[in-house]
Backbone as CSV, one residue per row, in Angstrom:
resi,resn,N_x,N_y,N_z,CA_x,CA_y,CA_z,C_x,C_y,C_z
1,MET,141.818,94.231,6.051,142.428,95.520,6.384,143.495,95.324,7.458
2,SER,144.702,95.856,7.212,145.721,95.810,8.251,145.319,96.760,9.372
3,ASN,145.818,96.476,10.555,145.426,97.254,11.717,146.646,97.892,12.359
4,PRO,146.954,99.144,12.018,148.126,99.806,12.601,147.958,100.117,14.082
5,PHE,146.726,100.052,14.585,146.497,100.307,16.006,147.003,99.159,16.872
6,ALA,146.977,97.934,16.330,147.313,96.748,17.119,148.738,96.812,17.658
7,ALA,149.661,97.290,16.838,151.059,97.350,17.272,151.249,98.278,18.458
8,HIS,150.300,99.189,18.649,150.402,100.166,19.735,149.427,99.865,20.882
9,GLY,148.801,98.709,20.816,147.906,98.299,21.903,146.651,99.133,22.019
10,ILE,146.211,99.731,20.915,145.006,100.561,20.924,143.848,99.758,20.345
11,GLU,142.829,99.529,21.138,141.691,98.723,20.705,140.521,99.568,20.217
12,HIS,140.500,100.830,20.588,139.438,101.721,20.145,139.897,103.163,20.304
13,LEU,139.183,104.050,19.665,139.372,105.480,19.837,138.156,106.047,20.566
14,SER,138.262,107.286,20.999,137.154,107.965,21.682,137.192,109.433,21.285
15,PRO,136.093,110.143,21.476,136.124,111.583,21.182,137.220,112.312,21.953
16,SER,137.485,111.903,23.190,138.512,112.592,23.978,139.910,112.296,23.448
17,SER,140.187,111.054,23.046,141.514,110.743,22.517,141.732,111.427,21.173
18,LEU,140.668,111.556,20.376,140.786,112.242,19.091,140.998,113.742,19.293
19,ALA,140.320,114.318,20.276,140.533,115.725,20.581,141.968,115.962,21.050
20,GLU,142.485,115.020,21.815,143.868,115.128,22.289,144.839,115.067,21.120
21,PHE,144.622,114.139,20.194,145.502,114.023,19.031,145.474,115.302,18.206
22,SER,144.286,115.878,18.059,144.132,117.082,17.253,144.784,118.299,17.900
23,SER,144.640,118.416,19.211,145.099,119.621,19.907,146.494,119.498,20.509
24,ALA,146.899,118.273,20.842,148.192,118.071,21.515,148.759,116.718,21.103
25,GLN,149.183,116.639,19.845,149.652,115.364,19.303,150.798,114.780,20.132
26,ALA,151.673,115.639,20.613,152.798,115.153,21.412,152.316,114.470,22.686
27,LEU,151.270,115.020,23.315,150.731,114.395,24.521,150.094,113.054,24.181
28,PHE,149.408,112.968,23.051,148.833,111.703,22.590,149.929,110.642,22.490
29,VAL,151.048,111.009,21.913,152.160,110.061,21.753,152.751,109.685,23.110
30,LEU,152.955,110.672,23.965,153.513,110.391,25.287,152.614,109.447,26.076
31,ARG,151.322,109.764,26.111,150.386,109.054,26.978,149.967,107.704,26.399
32,ARG,149.620,107.684,25.112,148.939,106.519,24.557,149.851,105.591,23.765
33,LEU,151.009,106.081,23.337,151.933,105.235,22.585,153.170,104.880,23.405
34,LEU,153.795,105.893,23.994,154.984,105.641,24.810,154.638,105.229,26.238
35,ARG,153.372,105.441,26.642,152.906,105.094,27.991,153.721,105.807,29.073
36,LYS,154.049,107.054,28.808,154.788,107.859,29.767,153.831,108.463,30.797
37,PRO,154.307,108.725,32.016,153.449,109.387,33.010,153.075,110.788,32.535
38,THR,151.809,111.115,32.598,151.358,112.454,32.208,150.467,113.079,33.270
39,GLY,150.447,112.485,34.469,149.658,113.041,35.554,148.216,112.588,35.498
40,THR,147.516,112.827,36.570,146.096,112.475,36.652,145.243,113.694,36.329
41,VAL,143.956,113.455,36.072,143.064,114.576,35.805,142.897,115.410,37.064
42,GLY,142.579,116.672,36.873,142.485,117.586,38.003,141.144,117.563,38.690
43,ALA,141.013,118.423,39.696,139.802,118.471,40.510,138.578,118.866,39.690
44,ALA,138.761,119.668,38.645,137.625,120.088,37.827,136.986,118.898,37.116
45,ALA,137.828,117.990,36.615,137.292,116.792,35.960,136.586,115.903,36.975
46,HIS,137.153,115.776,38.161,136.506,114.983,39.215,135.188,115.623,39.648
47,ARG,135.130,116.951,39.613,133.873,117.649,39.905,132.781,117.176,38.961
48,GLY,133.093,117.074,37.681,132.108,116.639,36.708,131.585,115.251,37.006
49,THR,132.489,114.335,37.364,132.091,112.965,37.701,131.192,112.953,38.924
50,ALA,131.557,113.742,39.938,130.797,113.767,41.182,129.410,114.381,40.981
51,VAL,129.339,115.472,40.239,128.045,116.113,39.993,127.140,115.171,39.208
52,GLU,127.692,114.504,38.229,126.890,113.555,37.455,126.316,112.464,38.353
53,ALA,127.119,111.975,39.291,126.636,110.939,40.214,125.488,111.467,41.066
54,GLY,125.626,112.690,41.575,124.567,113.271,42.402,123.297,113.534,41.625
55,VAL,123.439,114.055,40.400,122.272,114.331,39.568,121.602,113.021,39.150
56,ALA,122.400,112.018,38.801,121.833,110.723,38.413,121.015,110.119,39.544
57,ALA,121.504,110.264,40.773,120.765,109.744,41.926,119.406,110.414,42.051
58,GLY,119.365,111.721,41.806,118.109,112.452,41.908,117.162,112.208,40.752
59,LEU,117.707,111.867,39.583,116.846,111.576,38.434,116.248,110.180,38.530
60,LYS,117.034,109.249,39.028,116.544,107.878,39.141,115.509,107.743,40.253
61,ASP,115.628,108.581,41.277,114.687,108.556,42.400,114.070,109.943,42.555
62,PRO,112.892,110.163,41.978,112.268,111.498,42.052,112.007,111.969,43.480
63,ASN,111.981,111.024,44.426,111.725,111.393,45.818,112.999,111.741,46.589
64,ALA,114.134,111.568,45.960,115.395,111.885,46.642,115.485,113.394,46.863
65,SER,115.888,113.774,48.052,116.012,115.199,48.371,117.310,115.751,47.802
66,LEU,117.366,117.077,47.712,118.600,117.718,47.269,119.749,117.341,48.191
67,ARG,119.495,117.317,49.489,120.552,116.964,50.445,121.098,115.572,50.162
68,GLN,120.227,114.619,49.891,120.683,113.261,49.605,121.517,113.217,48.324
69,CYS,121.089,113.957,47.331,121.826,113.972,46.065,123.195,114.631,46.229
70,VAL,123.241,115.694,47.017,124.517,116.354,47.287,125.445,115.414,48.042
71,GLU,124.913,114.651,48.964,125.727,113.687,49.706,126.364,112.670,48.765
72,VAL,125.595,112.218,47.776,126.149,111.287,46.788,127.311,111.945,46.046
73,ALA,127.113,113.198,45.634,128.160,113.909,44.907,129.408,114.109,45.776
74,VAL,129.211,114.507,47.020,130.339,114.752,47.926,131.093,113.462,48.203
75,ASP,130.360,112.387,48.461,131.011,111.098,48.724,131.812,110.635,47.511
76,THR,131.239,110.819,46.334,131.938,110.430,45.109,133.196,111.258,44.924
77,PHE,133.075,112.565,45.138,134.228,113.462,44.978,135.340,113.118,45.960
78,ASN,134.972,112.900,47.212,135.990,112.581,48.223,136.698,111.274,47.918
79,LEU,135.956,110.329,47.365,136.544,109.030,47.039,137.560,109.156,45.911
80,ILE,137.181,109.841,44.843,138.060,109.874,43.669,139.168,110.920,43.776
81,THR,139.093,111.798,44.778,140.173,112.774,44.974,140.991,112.481,46.231
82,ALA,140.849,111.288,46.757,141.486,110.965,48.047,142.991,111.207,48.031
83,ILE,143.634,110.943,46.913,145.099,111.121,46.860,145.487,112.296,45.967
84,SER,144.499,113.107,45.575,144.790,114.246,44.705,145.518,115.339,45.476
85,THR,146.476,115.965,44.801,147.204,117.093,45.391,146.796,118.418,44.733
86,ASP,145.749,118.382,43.938,145.276,119.578,43.241,144.860,120.626,44.269
87,THR,145.427,121.819,44.171,145.139,122.884,45.137,143.714,123.419,45.004
88,ARG,143.041,123.078,43.900,141.671,123.557,43.684,140.630,122.598,44.265
89,LYS,141.073,121.555,44.937,140.152,120.515,45.395,139.102,121.072,46.356
90,ASP,139.508,121.858,47.324,138.555,122.385,48.309,137.538,123.319,47.654
91,LYS,137.991,124.131,46.695,137.085,125.036,45.986,136.009,124.253,45.249
92,GLU,136.428,123.189,44.571,135.467,122.383,43.814,134.507,121.644,44.750
93,LEU,135.007,121.185,45.872,134.153,120.498,46.842,133.077,121.448,47.375
94,ASP,133.469,122.669,47.700,132.505,123.644,48.237,131.426,124.013,47.217
95,ALA,131.755,123.901,45.927,130.800,124.300,44.889,129.818,123.191,44.515
96,LEU,130.044,121.976,44.971,129.220,120.843,44.552,127.718,121.030,44.801
97,PRO,127.296,121.518,45.983,125.844,121.642,46.200,125.140,122.489,45.136
98,GLY,125.746,123.594,44.745,125.140,124.445,43.724,125.063,123.743,42.374
99,PHE,126.119,123.029,42.011,126.117,122.297,40.741,125.014,121.246,40.716
100,VAL,124.899,120.484,41.784,123.880,119.432,41.836,122.478,120.034,41.775
101,GLU,122.260,121.114,42.515,120.943,121.760,42.518,120.568,122.240,41.119
102,GLN,121.512,122.880,40.435,121.231,123.383,39.093,121.022,122.244,38.105
103,GLY,121.787,121.168,38.264,121.626,120.017,37.381,120.263,119.374,37.525
104,LEU,119.807,119.246,38.755,118.484,118.658,38.995,117.376,119.558,38.468
105,GLN,117.497,120.855,38.682,116.484,121.784,38.181,116.400,121.723,36.658
106,ALA,117.533,121.526,35.998,117.549,121.504,34.537,116.983,120.204,33.976
107,LEU,117.219,119.076,34.642,116.908,117.783,34.036,115.705,117.052,34.629
108,ARG,115.307,117.359,35.846,114.151,116.661,36.418,112.856,116.862,35.631
109,PRO,112.661,117.983,34.945,111.442,118.123,34.136,111.294,117.070,33.037
110,TYR,112.397,116.400,32.667,112.326,115.395,31.604,111.971,114.009,32.128
111,GLY,111.795,113.900,33.449,111.395,112.627,34.032,112.579,111.737,34.365
112,GLN,112.276,110.477,34.638,113.320,109.513,34.955,113.985,109.037,33.662
113,PRO,115.295,108.980,33.634,115.967,108.497,32.422,115.674,107.027,32.174
114,THR,115.561,106.675,30.894,115.375,105.275,30.536,116.681,104.507,30.617
115,SER,117.802,105.214,30.504,119.118,104.586,30.663,120.151,105.670,30.944
116,THR,121.228,105.254,31.580,122.349,106.157,31.865,123.646,105.452,31.526
117,GLN,124.662,106.252,31.226,125.984,105.723,30.903,125.914,104.593,29.869
118,GLY,125.211,104.870,28.771,125.052,103.875,27.721,126.234,103.878,26.762
119,LEU,126.694,102.692,26.430,127.813,102.542,25.507,127.348,102.766,24.070
120,CYS,128.086,103.581,23.332,127.848,103.780,21.904,129.132,103.444,21.156
121,GLU,129.022,102.598,20.154,130.183,102.160,19.379,129.935,102.460,17.905
122,LEU,130.783,103.291,17.339,130.657,103.693,15.945,131.750,103.015,15.124
123,LYS,131.329,102.222,14.137,132.269,101.565,13.228,132.256,102.311,11.904
124,ILE,133.435,102.628,11.415,133.587,103.446,10.216,134.314,102.650,9.149
125,GLU,133.789,102.685,7.962,134.437,101.975,6.855,135.846,102.523,6.629
126,GLY,136.805,101.614,6.589,138.190,102.014,6.380,138.955,102.298,7.654
127,LEU,138.278,102.292,8.792,138.935,102.519,10.085,139.031,101.189,10.820
128,ALA,140.229,100.837,11.253,140.477,99.487,11.787,139.926,99.267,13.188
129,VAL,139.619,100.320,13.915,139.065,100.186,15.270,137.825,101.062,15.385
130,PRO,136.927,100.744,16.302,135.737,101.584,16.474,136.041,102.831,17.299
131,ILE,135.125,103.777,17.223,135.143,104.933,18.126,134.032,104.697,19.139
132,ILE,134.361,104.754,20.422,133.344,104.479,21.426,133.200,105.652,22.396
133,GLY,132.051,105.715,23.030,131.788,106.713,24.054,130.589,106.295,24.878
134,TYR,130.366,106.962,25.980,129.265,106.651,26.895,128.436,107.908,27.123
135,TYR,127.166,107.875,26.730,126.311,109.029,26.970,125.888,109.071,28.437
136,ASP,125.468,110.237,28.890,125.084,110.408,30.290,123.649,109.964,30.548
137,PHE,122.672,110.603,29.867,121.259,110.337,30.161,120.441,110.234,28.880
138,LEU,119.587,109.218,28.818,118.607,109.111,27.747,117.232,109.115,28.384
139,PHE,116.402,110.097,27.990,115.082,110.288,28.581,113.995,109.801,27.626
140,PRO,112.777,109.588,28.148,111.664,109.230,27.273,111.516,110.233,26.131
141,GLY,111.112,109.715,24.970,110.978,110.574,23.804,112.270,110.753,23.042
142,GLY,113.301,109.991,23.434,114.570,110.056,22.712,115.409,111.275,23.018
143,ILE,115.154,111.924,24.153,115.954,113.100,24.534,117.261,112.626,25.152
144,LEU,118.339,112.908,24.466,119.684,112.500,24.887,120.407,113.711,25.465
145,VAL,120.879,113.602,26.699,121.519,114.741,27.357,122.888,114.344,27.891
146,ASP,123.889,115.120,27.519,125.205,114.989,28.123,125.391,116.164,29.072
147,LEU,125.794,115.872,30.299,125.915,116.888,31.338,127.357,117.389,31.414
148,LYS,127.524,118.693,31.330,128.849,119.303,31.416,128.842,120.353,32.521
149,THR,129.807,120.275,33.426,129.891,121.255,34.499,130.976,122.278,34.176
150,THR,130.687,123.512,34.497,131.618,124.592,34.195,131.316,125.773,35.108
151,HIS,132.331,126.536,35.438,132.102,127.728,36.260,131.601,128.907,35.427
152,ALA,131.721,128.806,34.093,131.233,129.871,33.203,130.492,129.214,32.046
153,LEU,129.175,129.408,31.995,128.361,128.761,30.972,128.680,129.323,29.579
154,PRO,128.913,128.447,28.596,129.104,128.923,27.221,127.764,129.251,26.581
155,SER,127.787,130.085,25.572,126.557,130.437,24.861,126.293,129.496,23.698
156,THR,127.324,128.759,23.284,127.184,127.793,22.205,127.894,126.500,22.590
157,ILE,127.557,125.429,21.916,128.185,124.131,22.173,129.603,124.140,21.608
158,THR,130.564,123.707,22.397,131.936,123.651,21.908,132.073,122.545,20.860
159,ALA,133.057,122.670,19.987,133.259,121.687,18.923,133.548,120.304,19.491
160,THR,134.351,120.251,20.547,134.677,118.958,21.155,133.438,118.280,21.709
161,HIS,132.606,119.027,22.402,131.374,118.466,22.951,130.396,118.094,21.837
162,ALA,130.350,118.886,20.781,129.449,118.593,19.661,129.813,117.262,19.017
163,ARG,131.094,117.029,18.803,131.519,115.763,18.189,131.204,114.583,19.100
164,GLN,131.380,114.786,20.388,131.117,113.727,21.355,129.647,113.308,21.329
165,VAL,128.745,114.278,21.409,127.323,113.966,21.449,126.817,113.510,20.088
166,ALA,127.420,114.015,19.019,127.041,113.563,17.680,127.324,112.077,17.507
167,LEU,128.411,111.601,18.108,128.707,110.168,18.078,127.545,109.378,18.654
168,TYR,127.053,109.784,19.828,125.956,109.065,20.473,124.699,109.095,19.599
169,ALA,124.378,110.279,19.103,123.158,110.425,18.315,123.220,109.601,17.036
170,SER,124.386,109.551,16.421,124.551,108.795,15.190,124.337,107.304,15.426
171,VAL,124.834,106.812,16.541,124.697,105.388,16.854,123.265,105.056,17.255
172,LEU,122.623,105.932,18.023,121.299,105.632,18.567,120.170,105.808,17.557
173,GLY,120.401,106.592,16.498,119.400,106.661,15.450,118.811,108.033,15.226
174,PRO,118.053,108.178,14.124,117.570,109.506,13.700,116.495,110.112,14.578
175,ASP,115.868,109.310,15.423,114.799,109.847,16.274,115.328,110.464,17.570
176,ILE,116.635,110.388,17.767,117.246,110.929,18.987,117.313,112.450,18.907
177,LYS,117.062,113.090,20.045,117.151,114.556,20.144,118.346,114.876,21.054
178,PRO,119.527,115.113,20.475,120.734,115.305,21.278,120.842,116.709,21.869
179,CYS,121.245,116.777,23.130,121.368,118.056,23.839,122.605,118.045,24.725
180,LEU,123.076,119.231,25.024,124.120,119.453,26.025,123.521,120.267,27.152
181,ALA,123.673,119.777,28.385,123.252,120.549,29.551,124.502,121.112,30.213
182,TYR,124.709,122.413,30.071,125.824,123.083,30.729,125.337,123.600,32.076
183,VAL,126.060,123.242,33.134,125.617,123.562,34.489,126.757,124.206,35.267
184,SER,126.462,125.325,35.903,127.391,125.938,36.851,126.780,125.820,38.241
185,SER,127.414,126.416,39.224,126.877,126.361,40.584,125.736,127.355,40.786
186,LYS,125.466,128.192,39.764,124.446,129.223,39.919,123.353,129.164,38.844
187,LYS,123.643,128.576,37.697,122.635,128.516,36.636,122.948,127.375,35.679
188,SER,122.045,127.178,34.724,122.238,126.096,33.763,121.664,126.524,32.416
189,GLY,122.045,125.811,31.383,121.522,126.062,30.049,121.501,124.777,29.256
190,LEU,120.394,124.509,28.575,120.250,123.306,27.761,120.300,123.719,26.297
191,LEU,121.259,123.173,25.544,121.452,123.540,24.150,121.275,122.311,23.268
192,GLY,120.429,122.423,22.245,120.228,121.328,21.319,121.330,121.287,20.268
193,LEU,121.732,120.081,19.907,122.794,119.905,18.921,122.197,119.776,17.520
194,GLN,122.725,120.568,16.591,122.310,120.513,15.193,123.438,119.903,14.348
195,ASN,123.114,119.560,13.117,124.115,119.111,12.140,124.931,117.920,12.648
196,VAL,124.237,116.915,13.142,124.900,115.743,13.715,125.869,115.106,12.729
197,GLN,125.433,114.896,11.496,126.277,114.191,10.535,127.533,114.977,10.178
198,GLU,127.464,116.289,10.189,128.668,117.080,9.935,129.696,116.874,11.043
199,HIS,129.215,116.795,12.283,130.138,116.565,13.399,130.694,115.148,13.369
200,VAL,129.886,114.188,12.949,130.373,112.812,12.819,131.420,112.741,11.706
201,LYS,131.201,113.472,10.637,132.186,113.503,9.553,133.518,114.052,10.052
202,ALA,133.465,115.102,10.861,134.696,115.658,11.429,135.394,114.635,12.314
203,LEU,134.622,113.921,13.124,135.175,112.890,13.993,135.818,111.791,13.157
204,THR,135.154,111.415,12.068,135.682,110.385,11.166,137.008,110.818,10.556
205,ASN,137.060,112.045,10.084,138.302,112.548,9.490,139.444,112.550,10.495
206,MET,139.152,112.909,11.737,140.176,112.909,12.776,140.683,111.495,13.041
207,ALA,139.746,110.530,13.092,140.125,109.140,13.362,140.982,108.579,12.241
208,LEU,140.632,108.878,11.008,141.421,108.387,9.877,142.804,109.026,9.855
209,GLN,142.892,110.261,10.337,144.203,110.914,10.428,145.078,110.213,11.458
210,VAL,144.499,109.819,12.588,145.257,109.047,13.581,145.747,107.750,12.953
211,GLN,144.875,107.078,12.219,145.263,105.816,11.595,146.420,106.014,10.618
212,ARG,146.350,107.056,9.800,147.440,107.321,8.855,148.743,107.619,9.575
213,PHE,148.644,108.310,10.701,149.837,108.604,11.494,150.467,107.310,12.030
214,LEU,149.653,106.421,12.559,150.168,105.173,13.118,150.708,104.240,12.038
215,GLU,150.195,104.364,10.828,150.691,103.542,9.720,152.140,103.861,9.357
216,LEU,152.628,105.013,9.809,153.998,105.414,9.481,155.042,104.556,10.166
217,SER,154.702,103.993,11.350,155.671,103.165,12.065,154.999,102.395,13.194
218,ASP,155.528,101.212,13.462,155.105,100.454,14.642,155.876,100.879,15.879
219,ASP,156.872,101.732,15.696,157.749,102.146,16.791,157.299,103.519,17.310
220,PRO,156.840,103.582,18.550,156.381,104.882,19.069,157.480,105.920,19.174
221,VAL,158.724,105.478,19.323,159.834,106.430,19.380,159.993,107.131,18.038
222,VAL,159.867,106.364,16.967,159.926,106.960,15.630,158.793,107.962,15.454
223,LEU,157.591,107.607,15.899,156.457,108.507,15.773,156.639,109.778,16.601
224,SER,157.274,109.637,17.759,157.508,110.822,18.587,158.410,111.826,17.877
225,ARG,159.306,111.320,17.024,160.218,112.210,16.292,159.535,112.925,15.145
226,LEU,158.320,112.486,14.822,157.560,113.143,13.766,156.651,114.239,14.301
227,CYS,156.571,114.341,15.631,155.718,115.347,16.266,156.460,116.661,16.438
228,ALA,155.734,117.746,16.327,156.302,119.034,16.714,156.494,119.048,18.220
229,PRO,157.567,119.665,18.723,157.745,119.750,20.176,156.531,120.396,20.832
230,PRO,156.100,119.895,21.957,154.884,120.419,22.588,155.090,121.782,23.234
231,ASP,154.001,122.503,23.373,153.991,123.748,24.139,153.729,123.380,25.592
232,VAL,154.774,123.332,26.388,154.622,122.881,27.772,153.966,123.932,28.659
233,ASP,153.698,125.109,28.106,152.962,126.115,28.864,151.450,125.958,28.703
234,SER,151.020,125.066,27.801,149.593,124.848,27.616,149.035,124.031,28.777
235,PHE,147.698,124.077,28.953,147.083,123.363,30.073,147.253,121.863,29.956
236,TYR,147.528,121.372,28.751,147.747,119.935,28.586,148.963,119.452,29.390
237,PHE,149.868,120.374,29.683,151.087,120.004,30.396,151.149,120.675,31.769
238,ASN,149.992,120.812,32.392,149.934,121.426,33.718,150.639,120.593,34.773
239,SER,150.581,119.275,34.639,151.123,118.414,35.696,152.637,118.293,35.573
240,PRO,153.346,118.176,36.719,154.801,117.972,36.679,155.184,116.705,35.919
241,GLU,154.330,115.672,36.001,154.637,114.412,35.311,154.647,114.608,33.796
242,ALA,153.660,115.341,33.293,153.592,115.582,31.851,154.783,116.409,31.379
243,ARG,155.148,117.432,32.143,156.293,118.264,31.753,157.589,117.464,31.804
244,GLN,157.738,116.600,32.814,158.941,115.776,32.897,159.027,114.809,31.719
245,SER,157.892,114.209,31.360,157.877,113.286,30.218,158.202,114.028,28.924
246,ALA,157.698,115.251,28.779,158.000,116.052,27.595,159.490,116.359,27.530
247,PHE,160.090,116.624,28.670,161.539,116.891,28.706,162.328,115.646,28.322
248,GLU,161.932,114.496,28.857,162.662,113.265,28.566,162.588,112.874,27.096
249,VAL,161.421,113.085,26.469,161.248,112.637,25.093,161.603,113.716,24.077
250,PHE,161.191,114.965,24.365,161.379,116.035,23.379,162.483,117.023,23.756
251,GLY,163.029,116.882,24.950,164.134,117.741,25.354,163.735,119.149,25.703
252,ILE,162.430,119.362,26.023,162.001,120.721,26.379,161.165,120.665,27.664
């Protein structure tokens, strides 16, 4: 099988890169093919990383106090946002204790995780590169939980999150019980994922579409001309770097 990804330096796909291609193809081309500056992730994404670190500390050590777990989250947040200019940074920092508390209340009943941040690699027939991802927590009894932080809890699992967790469940086997833990600073909700194979099929179709797109040319400039001009008012182009790159390549 020829590998159209190789010419573009892509060794694997991920649920996040596939979601980006599906929702903002122009940004995918700017960031992953043309290697243009598109800005760093915002404080909300760093909040998720920090809360996960604090919750993981409390799950691995049942004797760890809430204060100790919050300290882990705060230290992690301060480290990864040290050079961030996001105006929401202070708001997210102040909310960390509530997020960590709710995360621990939701997940400590499942005991100590048997593994965290586990690599899952899905190989698909006809796809030249694998799709990879890292799950958050695997508990005894095959309970797989991905932790998502949000200021407003959803009532259902989003399609993007469903595809992400379905990847993990598909790789780990049929005895896995996949769940999403949505956590805010005030409450939490644990939602079980159904129809794993349907979500994996959707992920597969998206990956094959990326492959067909890359097969059109080894030249990222040519591929950029096949994209519809991006909507620079969308959140994908919140950063000045992303908007500047869109102007340089697409003239808008």
